[in-house]
C-alpha positions, -999 to +999 in steps of 0.1 A: -118+262+059-086+250+077-064+277+068-095+299+074-092+287+109-060+287+115-051+320+101-081+331+125-067+313+155-029+330+152-046+368+144-071+370+179-041+349+192-022+387+180-048+405+195-048+394+225-011+397+229-009+432+214-040+440+243-022+425+271+011+447+263-008+481+260-022+475+289+010+463+308+021+495+294-011+517+307+000+504+340+034+507+340+029+548+328+001+550+356+025+537+382+057+563+368+029+591+371+028+594+412+009+623+430+032+641+453+019+631+490+019+673+501-005+681+469-026+653+486-029+660+518-039+699+508-073+683+497-077+663+531-091+683+562-101+664+593-099+638+576-123+644+552-118+647+514-122+678+494-126+681+459-109+710+438-135+729+425-145+721+383-137+756+375-105+759+393-101+724+379-104+734+345-084+765+346-055+749+361-031+728+338-030+689+350+007+682+357+000+643+352-026+644+324-046+619+342-076+617+364-068+621+402-090+617+430-087+605+463-108+574+482-113+578+522-115+543+539-152+551+542-155+550+503-161+583+499-141+602+470-131+637+456-110+644+423-084+669+424-073+662+386-092+660+357-132+667+349-151+637+354-153+615+390-145+577+392-164+553+403-149+541+441-147+503+439-145+477+465-108+470+459-101+510+460-115+507+501-094+482+505-064+500+490-075+528+519-082+510+546-042+492+540-055+460+529-036+460+496-006+482+486-024+486+454-053+481+428-053+480+392-090+480+372-108+493+351-143+517+361-162+538+346-168+576+349-197+596+353-202+605+318-197+567+307-160+569+296-139+535+307-108+544+328-080+524+336-072+532+372-044+525+397-050+530+435-021+534+459-020+540+495-008+570+509+014+564+540+010+578+572-029+581+561-063+563+563-068+575+523-056+564+490-049+578+462-066+564+423-050+578+388-064+572+358-064+574+319-092+566+292-092+531+277-098+547+245-060+555+236-055+510+241-090+507+225-084+529+197-048+511+189-068+472+195-093+485+167-071+493+145-049+465+147-084+445+145-086+460+112-057+455+102-053+418+113-091+412+093-078+425+064-048+407+065-064+375+074-091+376+046-062+383+019-045+351+034-074+328+038-084+342+000-048+337-014-048+298+005-078+290-013-068+302-042-032+283-039-052+254-030-074+250-059-041+252-078-022+228-064-052+205-060-057+211-097-019+204-103-020+173-078-050+157-094-041+161-128-020+127-126-056+111-113-074+126-143-050+110-161-051+079-147-090+082-150-089+090-188-063+060-193-089+034-173-120+050-191-099+040-225-091+010-211-125-003-207-136+012-234-114-001-261-094-028-241-062-014-255-037-029-232-004-009-250-021+020-224+007+034-205+008+062-180+040+083-176+050+079-139+078+104-121+086+104-091+079+083-056+048+099-042+014+079-041+001+091-077+032+077-089+034+045-076-002+043-084+006+048-120+037+023-121+011-001-104-013+005-133+010+003-160+019-029-142-010-042-143-016-036-179+014-051-189+005-084-172-029-084-186-008-079-220+013-107-218-013-131-202-034-120-232-005-127-255+002-163-240-037-172-243-035-162-277-006-183-280-019-212-265-049-207-290-026-209-316+000-237-308-032-256-295-048-252-332-017-262-349-009-296-327-044-306-328-047-301-367-018-324-374-031-359-358-070-347-369-054-342-404-040-379-405-070-396-387-092-379-418-071-388-442-071-427-426-110-423-423-115-410-459-096-442-473-115-463-450-154-446-460-140-449-498-132-482-496-167-493-483-184-464-509-168-481-541-168-518-530-128-520-530-121-537-499-085-529-491-063-556-482-063-567-445-028-556-437-036-520-447-069-518-432-054-533-399-030-506-401-048-478-409-075-488-377-042-488-359-033-457-370-068-439-364-067-453-327-030-441-321-044-405-334-075-408-310-050-416-283-027-387-294-058-364-293-072-374-261-040-368-247-032-335-257-072-325-246-057-337-212-028-324-214-048-289-223-072-291-197-044-296-170-025-264-185-060-246-180-063-240-146-047-215-133-017-217-107-037-207-079-067-233-087-068-263-059-054-295-076-080-319-089-069-345-064-067-336-027-030-329-013-015-359+010+013-373+022+028-405-003+053-418-011+075-405-037+094-434-040+064-455-048+049-432-077+083-434-092+085-475-093+047-472-106+057-446-132+089-469-143+063-502-144+047-479-169+076-465-189+091-503-195+057-511-209+061-483-237+101-486-242+104-516-253+145-525-263+157-494-233+164-506-196+156-491-166+177-497-135+163-481-104+179-475-069+152-458-050+152-445-008+120-440+011+107-403+003+076-393+018+063-362+002+028-340+007+016-336-032-013-348-054-003-388-060-020-388-096+000-357-110+032-366-090+033-399-110+021-384-143+053-359-139+080-386-131+061-407-162+068-378-187+103-373-173+110-410-181+090-415-209+112-384-224+142-400-212+137-435-232+120-414-260+155-398-266+176-428-256+195-449-286+184-487-290+194-505-263+205-482-241+198-476-209+179-452-184+192-446-150+171-437-118+179-424-084+159-412-056+181-402-026+178-374+002+144-361-020+162-353-052+151-381-081+175-379-110+163-394-144+198-397-170+194-409-202+223-416-229+207-401-257+219-370-278+215-347-250+203-310-255+219-280-267+224-257-240+210-228-259+176-249-260+176-254-217+161-224-207+131-230-233+125-270-225+096-260-195+072-236-221+046-245-236+041-263-268+085-262-270+099-286-290+132-290-300+138-291-336+156-322-335+125-338-316+098-320-341+097-354-361+092-377-325+053-382-310+050-354-287+026-324-280+053-304-261+033-299-227+049-329-210+073-307-193+051-280-187+030-302-166+057-315-147+072-280-143+035-275-128+028-301-108+066-299-089+061-261-082+028-269-064+042-292-045+068-268-036+097-287-051+123-276-080+129-294-116+155-285-138+173-307-171+211-307-175+237-324-193+248-352-185+283-358-179+296-385-199+268-368-228+226-376-227+205-356-202+195-356-169+163-345-150+166-336-116+135-331-096+141-322-055+109-320-035+102-309+006+093-340+025+113-369+049+124-403+047+095-418+070+061-416+072+044-405+106+039-437+127+011-428+142-017-430+115-021-449+084-002-439+055-026-429+037-040-403+059-008-395+076+004-358+082+034-342+070+060-348+094+066-312+097+101-317+123+115-334+088+102-309+065+126-300+038+126-266+020+128-266-011 
């Protein structure tokens, strides 16, 4: 429809332009077709116009190839050449009276034929002469032009419509492939579907976005399956050990053969330890099951990182008997979930204590928002450092030690939510150093109680 309107507008403009040119050419021909004054004066007698008899006009040739008639100031006319007298208009009378030099207009003859007439004043007389030619010579050309333009416009519209359909189908073919891929994905849940994307147009961008979406979904499904498999593997070990210990206790009661008190206490302590490990593992899984965009379990508030570190050190000292923990903590306030922040520091300290040699020392320092926890253990090989924050990942050297491999994942998640960064790296002189950086300020706002103080934006450090 848009092409048809455009073609019709162009055809109409061309028609009117040609019509104007043809009329201008006809007017110019009428101006050049001047009737000699002597010929006109012969027909004027005592101020009156006398028409040439029709028989004489028919017998004599028309040297001007036009209709020529005289118009006097009273509006009377007499024909000199031609067969049909022309109607006199007010413009013709105005020229005869000398009010205008010339007048160009369309006029209808007595037989109904339309003429193009040019009226010019006769000098030194009270009359004007009108020279006219039929408009049929223009109209016939315009009719032929209209027919040609109509045919060309119709062919152009049909051709444009056919080309538009072909182009639309070709352009929408990638959309059809995308729709088929989406329908296939919805029907089969096959996330391996990929759409070929070429170019940089909107369809190609949409195809690449779809491929990226399916790749992300496939990666998410793979991670979910891996999490389930890893969680099942980690749960199987404490459950197996606990089942064996409980079986021994049940068999002792059923057979009536009591276990020695020391062995019974060891079995019960092992069961209690395995239950605690299961509870911790389930808590870690619940924490990691929340998406990163989900809100924290507790409200974010301004809390002292140094205070959370002090509490974590106190808990780590109870667990790591025989390991000395030294601290040097400068005040630093951050916006975070206090319980999660303390748990993250505890996890870092537990790792440091776990890998420290007997009688070793763990050094904890906090300065300008950077917490460093350094141990003097065997260290982590450089090839294993990129994987330490992965879920369930455990170093081959630490597989025999207690733990689920989720602690550092929880640390990374907590620090990321607080807008900070954390990394493990080899320490100078041996051992491993954990570096945790959080944006904050060395002093809290003074106007509110510490538990409700807003974060001081003028001291904000972007991590």
